C-alpha positions, 0 to 999 in steps of 0.5 A: 826859446832864443839863447839870448831870450833865455839868459837876458834874465840872468847875470851870467859874466865872461868869468862865468862863461869861462868857468862853464867852458873849462868844466865842459872841457874837463868833462869831455877829456874825463870821458875820454874825448882827445885834446884836438876834439875838446878843443874843437868843441870848445871853439864851437862854444865860443861862438855863442858867448854873445847871446849868452852874455847878451848886452852885459859889458865885458870884464874890465880887467884894468878897471877891477884892479884900480878898484881893488888897489883904491884906497878907501875913504876911511884910508883916505881920511886917515884911518880911525885917528882921522875919521875920530878927529872929524866927528870931534870936530864936527860935534864942537861946531854942532854944539856952536850952531844954533840950527842944531845945537839943542841936539848936542848939548850934553853933559861931559860923560854923555858927550863923549859917549856921543862922539865915540858913537859917531867915530864908530859909525863913520868909520863903518860907514867909510870902510873901516872897522866898526864896533857900532851896530848900524840896527840901532840907528833908527830906534836910537833917533826915532822919538828924537825931533830930528827933521831933514832940515837939521840932517842937511845942516849936519852935512854942511857942518861935516863939508866945513870940517873937511874944507877945514882940513883941507880935503878936496871937494872929490873926497867931500862928495864921496863923504856926503854920498856915503852919509845920505844913507843914514838919513832915512834911519835918523828922520823917518821917526820925526817925519811920520809922527809929524805927517800923521798929526798934520792930517789930523790937523787938516780935519779941523783945529777946532777939534785940537782946541777943545781936545786941550780943554778949551780956553781954560785948558790952553791957560793952564798950559800956558802956565806950566809952559812959563814956569818951565821957561823961567827954570830954563837956563837957555831961555830964561833971559827972554822972559824977563820983561814985560811978562804979563805982556809977553804972556797975554800976546802969545796966549792969544796967537797960540790960542788962534793958531791952535784953533781958538778965537780970533783975539791976537791984535798984536804987531807982525811976528818979526816986528815983536822978536827981531831985536830978542837975537832969538834963533833956532836954538832958542825956538827949539827949547821953547818947542821943547818946553811945550811938549814938556808941559803938555806931557806933564798935563797928561796930553797924548802924544798925538795931541802933542805932535799936532800941537808942534805942527801947528806952531812949527811954521810960525819959526820963520816969521819968528826968526825973520828966517824966510831967507833960510832956504837960501843958506850957502848959496852965497860964497865970497859974495857970488851967488850959487847961479853964478858959480854954476855957470847961469841959467844954461848950465842949470839946464844942460845939467838936467838934461844930462841927468835925466838921461842918466836916469832913463838909462839907470835901472835904479830910478829908470821906472819913475822916469819913463813918461811919454816925450811931452811929459818928459819935456814938461818935467825937466822944464819944470825941474830946471826952473826949480833949480834955478830958483833954489841957486838964487835965479828967478824964481818961476816955479811954485814949489809948494805943490812939490809934496802933494805931486809926489805924495802917492808915487813910492820914492825912497830915500834909496831912490833920491840918494840915486838921484844925488849921485847921478846929479853929481856925475852930470855936474862933472860932465858938463865941468861944474866947479867942484864946490858949486856941485857940492852947493847944488847937491846940499840945495837939492837935498832940501827937496828930499822931504818933499819927495820921499815923505809920502812913501816913507809915512805909508811904509811906517803906518802899514807896519804899524797898522799890522801890529795893531790890527794883526797880521792878517787883517790886509789878507782878509781885507783883500778877500782872504785865500780866494780874493788874494788868488784871484788878484795873482791870477791877474797879476800873472796875466799882466805879467806875461804880456808886460814886455819890460818884465815877462822874460822872468815869467816864461819857459818850461819853469813858468808854472813852478815859479807862479807856484813859489811866488803865489805861496810866498806873496800869500804869506806876506800879505798876511796869509798862511805860512805854506812857502818853504822855498829858498830865501828870497835873496837865494831864489833871486841871486842868479836873476839879472833883476834891477830896481826897474824890474822890481818897480814894474812889478809892483805896478802890475801887481797894482793893476791886478788889484784894481782889476779885481775890484780892491779899493784904493786904500787896500791897493796902497796898503798892498804895494807898500807891504811889499816894498820892503821886500826890494832889498832882498830880491836885489840884494845880491846884484846890488852887492 
C-alpha cells in the first residue's frame, strides 16, 4: 500500500521519525557503511517524512516549551492554601444558599471532614498533590438526590467565590472546565433512579396510587409525614397555622398527583404559598421527609422514587419559581442577550461552534449531517440559546430530551462542546463574563442531552448483574449468532471510508481474530482473548472518538442486518461504549 495510506492509522510524530532515522544511521555505521553513504541514505529517507507523518502537524517547540513552563491552575490559585480557602468559602456560601443548603447542613465535625475532602479533591483536579481517591466520588454521591440543577448552582457559587477573590475570567473558565467531568459521578445516581421512576409513572399513575394502599394508605402516609414535619425544626414553623386545613388541601392535591381521585378544589399553588417565604431549601426538606415517611412505612425504593418524581414538578408552582431558568441572566440591570452582543452574536457563536465541532474528532461524529440538516440544527440551536439568554423564545425546548434520548452523547461529549463554545465566544470577542454566564446557561441543557445515554449505560450494568454476564450473549444467539454479527461488522468496516484504513493489509486476519475474541468476551461470551490490554493494543494507532463512534455505528448496522431487535442492539452498543476510554486513553493522555 502507499506509505501515506499505511501510516495514516499510526500516531507517528516528527520526534519518532527522527528516532527511526537516527537508529537506522547507527545500524548502517555498525555494519561498516561509511559516513557519506549513511548520510546519503538518511537524505533519501527524509523525502518520505511528509508521506509517513501525513496530515499531522509538525512539533511546535515554542508551544511545547510554553506548555512546560506554564503554571497549573493549582499554582495560580495559590497552591494548597489558596484552594483550601476557596473550598472553605464555597462551603460557607453553599450552606447559606437555599438552592443547595440541604446538602451542606452538617454538624461541626462532619462539616470539617467534608471541607477537607472537597479541598483535597480540588487540589488533585487543578494539578496539585491530592489525598482524595477519585474512585470514591461516584459511590459517595450515588444515593444522594443531587441533580444537574444543584451541580450548576454549585458551579455558580464557585464562580462567585473566585470573583470575590479578584480572579480574572480566564482562570474562572479553566476552573469550570476542569470541574465539569465530576458532574457525571455526582449526579448519575439520582438521574438514573428518577428516569426509571419517570418511565414507570408514564405507564399510569393509578397503579402507583394502588401500590401506596389507595386512599387509606395515602392518609396513613400523610399522618406520618406531618409527625416528621412537626419535629423538623427546618420547616416546623410552616405547619403552625390552620394545620387541619393544610392537611386536607395537601392530602387532596398530593392524592390527585399520585393517581388518586380528582378532589382538589383549592387555589392555585402560587397563591397558597406566596406569603409563606418558602424556598428550594424548604421544598428539599419536605421531599426528604416524604422519603423518610415512605421508608418508615416499608415502601420499596422504586415506589419512593416514583412518588418523588410525581411531586417534583410542583416545585416551580409552589415557589413561584418559573423564572428560575433565567437566574444569572441579568447583571447590573443588563440582560445576558445584551451583554453577549444580541441575536447576531449568538448566531455567529453557533456558526463558529459548529465549524469547530465538524473539525474536532471528539464530537465530529454527532455533527456530520447532510447540509440542509446541518442548517436546520444550527438555526434551532441559535433560537434555543437566544431564548435562554433572555431574548425572544421561538424554540420549544420540551422536546429536547426526547430528541437526544437514544443518541450516545455522554458527559465527555458535552464537556467538549462547552470547551469549544468558549473558544467560539473568544474568537468573536464576546465579553469574558458574558461568555461565562452563557456557559452556565448552556449547562442547563445537559440533563436533556446526556440523560438517555447515562441511564442506558447504568441500566445495562444493572441488567448484567441481575441476569448474569452471559444473558446478552445468549440473547444475541450465543457463539453462532455473535459470529454472524461480527462477520457482518467487518464487511461494513472494510467498506467504510472513515475507518477502513485500520482494517486492511497483511494483518487484517490477525486483527479480525483478536477483535472477535475480545468482543465475544465483552458481550458475555467465553474468555478466549489472551492478547494485550486494549490500551496497549491501540496505543500506536491514530484513533479518535470519531473512529470509535463510526465503529459503533457499523456494529449496530451489523446487528440490525443480522435480525436482532432494537432493544438488543441498544444493549450491546451500550455495553461496548465504556471501552472507549481504554481504547483512546493513550491518545487522550
